[in-house]
Legacy VTK file of the C-alpha trace (Angstrom):
# vtk DataFile Version 3.0
C-alpha trace
ASCII
DATASET POLYDATA
POINTS 487 float
-0.046 -0.377 -0.041
1.649 2.932 -1.427
0.889 6.175 0.872
0.919 9.712 -0.511
2.441 12.103 2.000
-1.255 13.590 2.619
-1.903 10.697 3.455
0.976 9.927 6.218
0.576 13.412 7.299
-2.910 13.358 7.912
-1.966 9.612 9.753
-0.004 11.308 12.212
-1.205 14.733 13.115
-3.584 14.804 16.231
-3.996 11.606 16.940
-5.360 10.504 20.109
-2.393 8.295 21.887
-0.229 11.463 22.760
-2.933 13.344 24.922
-3.095 9.454 27.093
1.137 9.863 27.431
2.210 10.677 30.880
5.635 12.290 30.781
7.515 11.113 34.003
8.985 12.453 36.279
13.243 13.871 35.438
14.902 12.830 37.908
17.321 10.583 39.552
15.732 6.892 40.481
16.022 6.226 44.534
19.697 4.567 44.593
21.230 5.092 48.466
24.613 6.143 47.390
27.325 7.097 50.258
30.511 6.793 48.847
30.932 3.518 46.838
28.061 2.074 43.975
28.144 -1.688 44.408
27.539 -2.727 41.047
26.662 -7.270 39.627
24.682 -7.703 36.421
22.701 -10.713 35.613
21.416 -12.864 32.587
18.139 -13.690 32.947
15.157 -15.241 31.183
14.447 -12.205 30.107
17.745 -10.485 29.174
19.294 -8.922 31.443
19.110 -7.154 35.392
21.505 -4.493 36.430
21.335 -3.730 40.686
23.436 -0.579 41.686
23.369 -1.091 45.563
20.379 -1.471 46.316
17.755 -1.009 43.543
17.326 -3.697 40.179
17.375 -2.103 36.531
16.260 -4.192 33.879
17.060 -4.549 29.710
13.985 -7.057 28.767
14.114 -8.072 25.362
12.076 -10.340 22.864
11.673 -14.320 23.735
12.300 -15.080 20.000
15.579 -12.367 19.986
16.726 -13.521 23.834
16.859 -16.704 23.083
18.214 -16.750 20.269
21.473 -15.560 21.492
23.749 -18.199 22.278
23.862 -18.693 26.244
27.981 -18.651 26.940
27.632 -15.436 25.297
25.681 -13.676 27.617
27.270 -13.360 30.723
30.387 -11.235 29.036
27.331 -8.728 27.056
25.835 -8.428 30.867
28.728 -7.795 32.175
30.252 -4.973 29.532
26.648 -4.079 29.033
26.109 -3.235 33.032
29.849 -2.066 33.176
28.582 0.574 29.760
25.918 1.772 31.785
27.561 2.910 34.968
30.417 3.690 34.464
29.388 7.336 34.666
27.598 7.302 37.466
30.122 9.697 39.438
28.961 12.904 37.200
25.363 11.786 38.118
26.350 11.302 42.237
28.782 14.251 43.213
29.605 11.833 46.246
30.903 8.674 44.551
34.453 8.063 45.493
34.214 4.721 44.755
33.079 2.063 42.179
33.024 -1.513 43.193
32.089 -4.076 40.814
31.146 -7.919 40.853
31.942 -9.068 37.233
35.947 -9.371 36.114
37.501 -6.106 34.182
35.141 -5.931 31.379
36.413 -6.544 27.614
35.022 -2.878 26.943
37.080 -1.061 30.335
39.844 0.557 28.301
37.570 1.757 25.113
34.587 3.484 26.897
37.611 5.416 28.855
38.792 6.559 25.876
35.669 7.558 24.260
34.273 9.009 27.919
37.413 10.953 27.753
37.324 12.426 24.665
34.025 13.283 24.977
33.786 14.965 27.566
34.255 18.503 26.161
30.877 18.460 24.421
30.186 17.676 27.877
31.773 20.600 29.428
30.404 23.060 25.965
26.386 21.563 26.458
26.464 22.774 30.067
27.654 25.922 29.425
31.395 25.779 30.671
30.414 26.611 34.051
33.022 26.562 36.679
32.094 23.365 37.780
31.943 21.700 34.370
34.745 22.813 32.580
36.789 20.370 30.362
39.347 19.907 32.960
36.781 19.629 35.964
34.836 17.113 33.993
38.834 15.534 33.675
39.608 15.676 36.732
37.107 13.916 37.926
36.326 10.712 35.538
40.304 10.195 37.113
40.079 10.657 40.898
37.344 7.844 40.519
38.342 4.643 41.538
36.497 1.509 39.116
36.921 -1.618 41.399
36.250 -5.126 39.823
36.716 -8.674 41.142
39.543 -11.376 40.572
38.674 -13.399 38.423
39.259 -14.403 34.959
38.195 -11.697 32.056
36.389 -14.755 29.848
37.223 -14.095 25.914
33.708 -15.127 23.776
34.264 -18.324 21.349
33.799 -17.621 18.330
30.016 -19.129 17.574
27.602 -17.843 14.829
27.304 -17.338 11.308
26.587 -14.283 9.991
24.778 -13.158 5.951
27.027 -10.138 4.442
23.673 -9.142 3.187
21.426 -8.437 7.049
22.176 -6.077 8.759
21.086 -4.530 12.203
20.079 -0.621 11.860
18.959 1.709 14.500
16.129 3.641 13.381
15.381 6.887 14.631
12.889 8.250 10.924
15.330 10.385 11.005
17.202 12.050 7.521
20.668 9.808 8.547
18.438 6.544 9.405
15.961 6.989 6.620
18.483 7.362 3.631
20.590 4.607 5.146
17.196 1.576 5.218
16.924 3.453 1.102
20.189 2.599 0.139
20.730 -0.890 1.942
17.540 -1.357 0.150
18.368 -0.576 -3.265
21.682 -2.059 -2.506
20.246 -5.292 -1.996
20.679 -5.207 1.807
17.817 -7.102 4.231
17.319 -4.094 7.153
15.839 -4.851 10.452
14.958 -1.490 12.034
15.228 -0.955 16.094
13.995 1.733 17.514
15.724 2.263 20.809
12.995 4.246 23.119
14.898 6.250 25.968
12.514 7.117 28.948
12.868 10.698 28.213
11.335 10.832 25.128
8.178 8.962 25.516
5.975 11.441 23.268
9.073 10.045 20.004
8.582 6.645 21.019
4.920 7.371 20.349
4.427 9.319 17.345
7.853 6.620 15.541
5.350 3.518 16.781
2.329 6.068 14.777
4.947 5.973 11.566
6.099 2.270 12.229
2.652 1.133 11.614
2.501 3.752 7.871
5.610 2.211 6.966
5.296 -1.492 7.597
2.276 -1.367 5.588
4.072 0.546 2.735
7.178 -1.658 2.141
6.276 -4.451 4.553
9.535 -4.442 7.243
8.909 -4.840 10.478
10.705 -2.141 13.002
10.948 -3.417 16.327
10.928 -1.021 19.335
12.620 -1.947 22.281
12.822 0.009 25.921
16.403 0.966 27.364
14.803 1.014 30.739
19.168 1.308 31.880
18.014 5.121 30.653
16.798 5.997 33.678
20.542 5.859 34.778
21.031 9.246 32.774
21.481 12.632 34.405
18.121 13.662 34.778
17.230 16.620 32.491
21.411 16.732 32.026
24.709 15.599 29.637
25.692 13.139 32.269
25.202 9.369 30.427
24.565 10.565 27.679
28.174 9.943 26.423
27.912 6.729 25.706
24.779 6.026 23.760
25.538 4.991 20.706
28.451 2.548 22.227
25.524 1.254 24.925
23.786 0.980 22.708
26.082 -1.593 19.377
26.695 -3.747 22.403
22.366 -3.864 22.948
22.435 -4.914 19.689
23.755 -7.760 19.660
21.052 -10.193 21.106
19.590 -9.332 17.431
22.566 -9.477 15.709
22.301 -13.078 16.299
19.226 -13.939 15.398
19.070 -11.990 12.441
22.711 -13.917 11.416
23.462 -10.167 10.424
27.007 -8.997 8.950
26.426 -5.822 9.987
25.521 -3.372 12.488
24.995 0.144 9.874
24.542 3.632 11.901
23.836 6.764 10.078
26.857 8.644 10.668
27.302 11.528 8.647
30.837 13.581 7.459
29.585 16.346 9.830
30.903 14.364 12.489
34.057 14.437 11.995
34.318 18.455 12.645
35.932 20.014 15.373
36.361 22.986 17.536
38.729 24.781 20.453
36.886 25.218 23.397
37.294 27.898 26.102
40.204 25.750 27.971
42.157 25.190 24.580
41.103 21.115 24.472
39.951 20.042 21.111
35.867 19.612 21.011
34.540 17.382 18.676
30.666 17.934 19.154
29.788 14.220 18.413
32.758 12.217 19.573
31.264 8.959 19.857
29.714 9.256 15.818
33.698 10.111 14.892
34.594 8.089 12.048
37.691 7.097 14.213
35.472 5.833 17.137
33.119 4.040 14.426
35.930 1.933 13.802
37.238 0.976 17.226
33.606 0.851 18.486
32.984 -2.077 15.882
36.687 -4.191 17.352
34.686 -3.756 20.443
31.582 -4.590 19.944
32.861 -8.139 17.626
35.257 -9.052 20.441
32.572 -8.740 22.695
30.310 -10.525 20.821
32.134 -12.988 19.627
32.234 -12.202 15.750
33.493 -11.007 12.043
30.734 -8.331 12.962
31.071 -4.807 11.262
29.636 -1.595 12.010
29.770 0.848 9.310
28.201 4.331 8.233
27.185 4.001 4.060
26.921 7.934 5.209
30.503 8.674 6.080
30.994 10.857 2.502
28.551 13.395 3.281
27.079 16.470 5.218
23.783 17.044 6.059
22.674 19.211 3.077
23.481 16.493 0.783
22.073 13.496 2.594
18.676 15.250 3.018
19.332 15.920 -1.091
19.461 12.917 -2.013
16.736 10.989 0.770
14.515 13.482 -0.988
14.593 13.651 -4.368
15.888 9.812 -5.323
13.718 8.439 -2.801
10.963 10.650 -1.776
8.929 7.562 -1.001
10.975 6.535 1.522
11.445 11.013 2.197
8.208 11.993 3.383
8.283 9.250 6.472
10.810 12.342 7.928
10.996 13.100 11.606
14.468 14.095 13.213
12.518 15.311 16.314
13.897 14.517 20.109
9.817 15.489 20.932
11.290 15.439 24.435
7.145 17.188 25.728
4.120 17.206 23.565
4.514 18.684 20.192
2.200 22.251 20.050
1.621 21.601 16.723
0.173 18.101 17.496
2.510 16.326 14.781
5.788 15.177 14.726
8.466 18.434 14.467
8.167 20.206 18.132
9.283 23.383 16.140
10.897 25.089 19.129
13.872 23.386 18.899
17.392 23.758 16.978
17.011 20.891 15.440
13.935 21.587 13.611
15.038 24.929 12.686
18.257 22.409 10.862
15.805 20.722 8.801
13.495 23.555 8.224
16.413 25.457 6.854
18.041 22.453 4.447
14.973 22.047 2.609
14.303 25.568 1.845
17.512 25.285 0.593
16.943 22.263 -1.311
13.304 23.166 -2.879
11.289 20.953 -0.859
7.566 23.081 1.060
8.439 21.876 4.957
4.302 21.023 5.562
4.956 17.816 3.000
6.533 16.605 5.802
5.005 17.567 8.917
5.547 21.195 9.213
2.933 23.962 10.239
4.807 27.176 11.416
7.330 29.609 9.314
10.265 29.402 10.933
11.470 32.128 9.600
9.224 34.333 11.328
11.608 36.431 13.805
10.304 34.952 17.338
11.971 31.248 15.596
15.483 32.779 15.606
16.877 31.424 18.687
16.365 27.654 16.824
19.362 28.437 14.288
22.930 29.116 16.063
23.957 31.429 13.609
21.475 33.894 14.764
22.161 33.433 18.489
23.801 34.875 21.383
21.898 33.199 23.983
22.721 30.464 26.339
24.924 27.869 24.780
23.330 25.815 26.821
19.650 25.986 24.684
21.203 24.410 21.839
22.407 20.927 20.928
25.043 19.006 19.157
26.454 21.928 15.909
24.431 24.255 16.797
25.956 24.725 20.404
29.810 24.091 19.084
29.402 26.283 15.582
31.076 23.864 13.733
28.541 23.568 11.493
28.016 27.300 11.120
29.069 27.756 7.500
26.532 25.086 6.637
23.806 26.421 7.296
25.050 29.943 6.293
24.852 27.830 3.480
21.572 26.528 4.121
20.225 30.329 4.066
21.783 30.904 0.972
20.311 28.504 -1.622
16.999 29.418 -0.091
17.373 33.285 -0.389
18.689 32.238 -4.166
15.148 30.331 -4.293
13.182 33.688 -2.976
12.200 32.510 0.062
11.015 35.933 2.426
10.669 36.472 5.900
12.351 38.098 8.775
15.045 36.117 9.242
15.826 36.003 5.945
16.795 39.684 5.949
18.262 39.027 9.167
20.805 36.961 7.133
21.352 39.080 4.356
22.440 41.940 6.481
24.586 39.614 8.299
26.371 36.746 6.075
24.906 37.485 2.013
28.194 38.937 1.481
30.513 36.165 3.264
27.667 33.082 1.646
28.198 35.188 -2.144
32.147 35.288 -1.498
32.321 31.262 -0.167
29.567 29.444 -2.246
32.018 27.400 -4.541
34.064 26.223 -1.387
31.004 25.327 0.103
28.878 24.035 -2.413
32.440 21.724 -2.751
32.557 21.211 0.771
28.794 20.268 1.873
27.685 18.646 -2.137
31.212 16.995 -1.881
32.081 13.107 -1.206
34.859 12.509 1.099
36.361 10.003 3.114
34.506 7.185 3.230
36.412 4.736 5.620
33.445 3.306 7.379
31.360 1.961 4.340
31.668 -1.134 3.803
33.970 -2.731 1.229
32.119 -4.831 -0.957
29.347 -2.299 -1.857
31.485 0.971 -1.066
31.324 2.264 -5.382
28.228 1.683 -5.721
27.040 3.620 -3.008
29.790 6.155 -3.617
28.079 6.180 -7.211
24.378 6.975 -6.289
26.169 9.993 -4.631
27.785 11.428 -7.472
25.095 10.689 -9.773
22.406 12.459 -6.768
25.426 15.732 -6.589
26.445 16.501 -9.440
23.674 19.001 -10.141
24.828 20.844 -7.255
28.151 20.855 -7.059
LINES 1 488
487 0 1 2 3 4 5 6 7 8 9 10 11 12 13 14 15 16 17 18 19 20 21 22 23 24 25 26 27 28 29 30 31 32 33 34 35 36 37 38 39 40 41 42 43 44 45 46 47 48 49 50 51 52 53 54 55 56 57 58 59 60 61 62 63 64 65 66 67 68 69 70 71 72 73 74 75 76 77 78 79 80 81 82 83 84 85 86 87 88 89 90 91 92 93 94 95 96 97 98 99 100 101 102 103 104 105 106 107 108 109 110 111 112 113 114 115 116 117 118 119 120 121 122 123 124 125 126 127 128 129 130 131 132 133 134 135 136 137 138 139 140 141 142 143 144 145 146 147 148 149 150 151 152 153 154 155 156 157 158 159 160 161 162 163 164 165 166 167 168 169 170 171 172 173 174 175 176 177 178 179 180 181 182 183 184 185 186 187 188 189 190 191 192 193 194 195 196 197 198 199 200 201 202 203 204 205 206 207 208 209 210 211 212 213 214 215 216 217 218 219 220 221 222 223 224 225 226 227 228 229 230 231 232 233 234 235 236 237 238 239 240 241 242 243 244 245 246 247 248 249 250 251 252 253 254 255 256 257 258 259 260 261 262 263 264 265 266 267 268 269 270 271 272 273 274 275 276 277 278 279 280 281 282 283 284 285 286 287 288 289 290 291 292 293 294 295 296 297 298 299 300 301 302 303 304 305 306 307 308 309 310 311 312 313 314 315 316 317 318 319 320 321 322 323 324 325 326 327 328 329 330 331 332 333 334 335 336 337 338 339 340 341 342 343 344 345 346 347 348 349 350 351 352 353 354 355 356 357 358 359 360 361 362 363 364 365 366 367 368 369 370 371 372 373 374 375 376 377 378 379 380 381 382 383 384 385 386 387 388 389 390 391 392 393 394 395 396 397 398 399 400 401 402 403 404 405 406 407 408 409 410 411 412 413 414 415 416 417 418 419 420 421 422 423 424 425 426 427 428 429 430 431 432 433 434 435 436 437 438 439 440 441 442 443 444 445 446 447 448 449 450 451 452 453 454 455 456 457 458 459 460 461 462 463 464 465 466 467 468 469 470 471 472 473 474 475 476 477 478 479 480 481 482 483 484 485 486
């Protein structure tokens, strides 16, 4: 059943499910901490249980997924998931001096220590560099806590699976990146098994995605799995600590699906801009999304293969592309898939009643990209004119306010040129409004001067280290074909 964009839009606007959702209070779980956290993990019939002092947290898998995961691997996965979801707790509970694990030294320890260390400059930036949250202070905190393990030998999982190189597990969000990854995989003949991981803080987003998933399944005959990450309750409520290792945690959490589907790949959807970095106020190099960088993706692939006991490859088909190029290819080559795009986190009920809050920087970024490409934002669910003056705060290039109000590249300024380029393309297409007038006054001369370089960078093809060898040339050919008219 092929849905038109209008039919899809109607099906996820003002639907009653949102009215029945009560967002839980953002607060720390009731864990009694007095300088020490005693942590253990147990593999159960339902999945994994993590115990912290007086409190237990459970990660439940569908029976058909968990039962197909080898028993020889469950203990090792349990240890590493227990560690990965609690490693950050000294930042959440300030009194912690000792993390005592009733597990051997986890295989992921060195990997996660590196990822956390190189992610902390971004956490400091998102916390507005307050005196307690400077990069140097956060790094000092990492070094002053004792991580203690039992004296048992660390087990190495045996190699124990058959994989298919034409099957892939994919964290799936209905964002532009995951939609294009799905579309490319489908064209390459790779069977994708999409999995949406629900975080406790984003129940409104999950409700919207479930409605999209119903329509998506009808149209493309693809089941989207939903996995509830109850261990996400351990993240800093309303803050940034605990999100540094999110995608690495997901890699481990997806291993039972890898085995159940005999998949040869996990496909993340990390684009070229994930490698961009800036220098923070203390002189530390800051990658706003280090976990999505291609250097970390390669190490994450190695770590997950070791823990999973297999030759799994983690990669990204989108590494060569910047965001605006992703939008161009998705909506030009795959419009039937692109119409499902929903990139907003929705941490509250959207006032529009649809799939965009239209009040965050991510919405602003997608909105101006659509205008730049000549696409009417209303076709994918936007209701308001985000070029009106009151939406100035959504765009990093105009913001002079508190930096913690913005996300990722909007906070760091790493994505400023791409946003300026998008405004310039929208301006050339005749888009008008108070913010366009502001853009003309502030950036038009700069954009004109750099148009050639902007086109080369943002519509060009870049490194492709994490694109699987077997399909790399086919993927690059598609990109070249779709972008040659705008380069």
